[in-house]
C-alpha positions in Angstrom: -11.3 33.6 23.9 -14.0 31.1 25.1 -13.3 28.8 21.9 -9.7 29.3 22.5 -10.1 28.0 26.1 -12.9 25.1 25.2 -10.8 24.1 22.5 -7.5 23.9 25.3 -9.7 21.8 27.5 -10.4 19.7 25.2 -6.8 19.0 24.1 -5.9 18.4 27.4 -8.5 15.8 27.9 -7.5 14.2 25.5 -4.1 14.5 25.9 -4.6 12.6 29.4 -7.0 10.1 28.2 -4.3 8.9 25.0 -1.6 8.7 27.9 -3.4 6.4 30.1 -4.7 4.9 27.4 -0.9 3.9 26.5 0.0 3.1 30.0 -2.6 0.1 30.1 -2.6 -1.1 26.5 1.4 -0.3 25.7 0.8 -2.9 22.4 -2.6 -1.6 21.2 -1.0 2.0 21.9 2.4 0.9 19.4 -0.1 -0.3 17.0 -2.1 2.8 16.5 0.5 5.6 17.0 3.1 3.8 14.5 0.4 1.9 12.3 -3.1 3.0 12.8 -2.0 7.1 12.2 0.1 6.8 9.0 -2.5 4.5 7.5 -5.1 7.1 8.6 -3.2 10.2 7.2 -2.5 8.5 3.8 -6.5 7.7 3.5 -7.0 11.4 4.0 -4.4 12.7 1.8 -5.7 10.0 -0.9 -8.9 11.0 -1.0 -8.1 14.7 -0.8 -5.9 14.3 -3.9 -9.0 12.4 -5.5 -11.3 15.2 -4.7 -9.2 17.8 -6.0 -7.6 16.0 -9.6 -10.8 14.4 -10.4 -13.1 17.4 -11.4 -10.1 18.5 -13.0 -9.5 15.6 -15.0 -12.8 15.4 -16.0 -13.1 18.7 -17.1 -10.0 18.9 -19.4 -11.9 15.5 -20.7 -9.1 12.8 -19.6 -11.9 10.4 -18.3 
């Protein structure tokens, strides 16, 4: 239970800080949410795809 409570506390504090940032800097908040996050997620998906497919391609001799 202690780990779960610490995760919930971290999430709650992060939400408060994110909300405060969005109120103080609406343009930067808009850019970070609607531009930065999708680019970050797309980059993570590309990296994970390469990490999975590259060893398979090497194993099957496609490289």
